[in-house]
Each structure stands twice: as C-alpha cells, then as structure tokens.
N, C-alpha and C positions, 0 to 999 in steps of 0.2 A: 342591748335590747335583743330579745329573742324574736322569733318569727311571729308568734302570736301577738306580742306587744306591738310589733310593727304593723301587722294587719289591723289591729284595733286602732292604732294611731291614724292609719290611712282612712279607715272607716269613719272615724270621728271628724277628720278634716273635711270630709265630703258633706257632712250635715251641720255640725254646730261648732267646729273649732276653726278659727282663722289660721290660714297658712298662706301659700303663694297665690291662692285664688279665694274669693269669698265662699263661705260655706253655703250650702243649699238653703238652710233655714233663713239666712240673711238675704239671699237672693229672692226669696219668696215673701219676706216680711212686708206687711202693709199693703200687699196687693189687693185690689178690689176684684170683684168677679169680672167686671168689664175689662180691666187690665189683664187678667189671666186669660181672657178669651180674645184679646186683641191680636190681629194679624196685619202685618204691613200690607198696604194696598198693592195688589198685583204680585205679591211675593209668594213664592212656593216655600213657605216656612211653616213649621208647626207653631201653634200658640203655646204659651206657658202652661196652660192647663193640659194640653195634649202631651207636652214633655213630662209633666208630673205623672200623668197616667202611664206613660211608657216606663218611667223610672220605677213606679210602684209595681208594675207588672213583673219586671225582672227581679226586684227585691223580694216580692212574694214568692216567685219561683225558687229563688235561692233559699229562702226560709223553709219552704216545703222540703227541699232536698236535704237541708241541714237537720230537719226534723225526721228524716227517714221516710218521708212521703214521696210518692211519685206524682208530680203535678200532671193532671190530665187536661189537655186542651183540645178544642175541636179540631178535627182534621182540616188541613189546609190553612191553619192560622199562620199569618205572616208577621214579620216584624212591623210592617205598616199598620196592621190591625191593633197593635199594642198602644197606639196613640189615640184610639177611638174610645168612646164611652163603653163602659161595661156594667153589667148588672141589670136589674129589672127597671130601674128608673135613673134618670139623670141626677147625679149627685151635685150638691152645691159646691162651690169653690172651697169653702171652709172644710167640708167633709172630705174632699179629695186631698187637700193639703194635710189634714189630720191623718188620713189613711197612710199617706207617704211617711209622715213622721212616725206613726205607730210601727209600721213594718221595718223602717230603718232601725229603730230602737230594738225591736224584737230580734233582728238579725244580729245586732251588736251583742245582745244578751246571749244568744245561741253561740256566737263565736267565743265569747269570754268563757263559756263553760267547756269548750273543747280543749283537749290536751295537744301538745306539740305533735304527737303522733297522729291524732285525729285529723290534723290539717292536711295530711298527705292522703287521706281517704279519697278514693276516686268517686267523682260525681259523673253524670253521663258523658261529659266531654273532657273535663279536666279534674285535677285535684281541687279540694276546697281552697287551698292557698291560691292557685292560679285563677280559680273562679272569682274569688273575692278581689284579687288584684285587678282582674279584668273589669269587674263591675265598678271598682273605684275609678279607674280611668274613664269608663263609660259615664259615670256621674260627673266627673270633671268636665268632660266634653259638653254634656247637656247643661251644666251650670253656666258654662261660657255662652251657650245659645240663649239661655234665659236672661242673663245679664245684657247681652246684645239686644234682645227684644225690648227689655226695659229701657235701654239707652235710646232706642229708636222711638219709643212711645213717650219718652221724657219723664219716666218714673224712677230713674236711677240717678243718684247725685252726680253732678259734674265732677266733683272732687270727693273722694272717699278716704277717710282717715281711719286707721286701725293700728293696733299695737302688734 
C-alpha cells in the first residue's frame, strides 16, 4: 500500500467505512434535529450539530488548500468560533449533515487526483500528508464525542454489531 492509498483508506474510515471506531456517517445516522442540538444538563460540551459545524469548517479549509485557494477568514477567528452557526441563516440539521458529507467526499476526490509527489506539497503549516493525517485523527476524536453524546441521550444502541 502506498502513501496515497493509506491516506484514502484513513479518510474513508472516518466517514463511511467501519474500522476500530464507527464511521461518522453511522454516528450521525437517524439523528433528529432535537438530538443533534441536545446538550447534557449543566455540561460544558458541544452539541452534535456544533461538532458537525466544526468538522465541516476544517474540511472546507483543507479542500480550499487542495484546490490552490487561500481560505480567507475574519480576523480574530478562533477554534471556538468554528462550532458556531455560519452563513446568512440558520441551516437545518439535514442541510448541515449534507454539507459535511459533501465536503468530505470532495476532499476524497481531490486527494485521489493527487500524485505521490503532490502529497508532499507544503500547505500553510504542514505537507498535505501531515495535514490529512492530522485531520483524520481530529475526526476520530470528534466521532468519539458524538457517540458519547448519543449514549448520554439514549440514541445510541446499547450493543452495536458490525463486521
């Protein structure tokens, strides 16, 4: 397996291929708007929707870099800001989940078109390889948070079977 195949495998297991943790698509499957917006009482935790916004933000930023664009953000934008709503209007839960799926697939397509040499191209902080690997780990972390929130709200199965 070469580096590109490994990166694509890692990218796939974060969204729609089962591995050591559930893929994001499964972690979001069947969620209602109320469940996506649920927050444990008194807990300083992000909602599932807020996590989805955060993941979408960083995937869209990576896609822009891969496309040769320079993502421009307002001065003073913090990591915390990436969990908040964006755009002119509040999107529905279905729209936000679809936006995440769309950008995840678009990044995968862009990665598949790169050569092995392209993977060592420098982005603002790291190479493409290191940026993608870092984002994969970032996704896994937030998938764990989403599953934990679902367990707390009772919308995750007590026993989960997979191949």
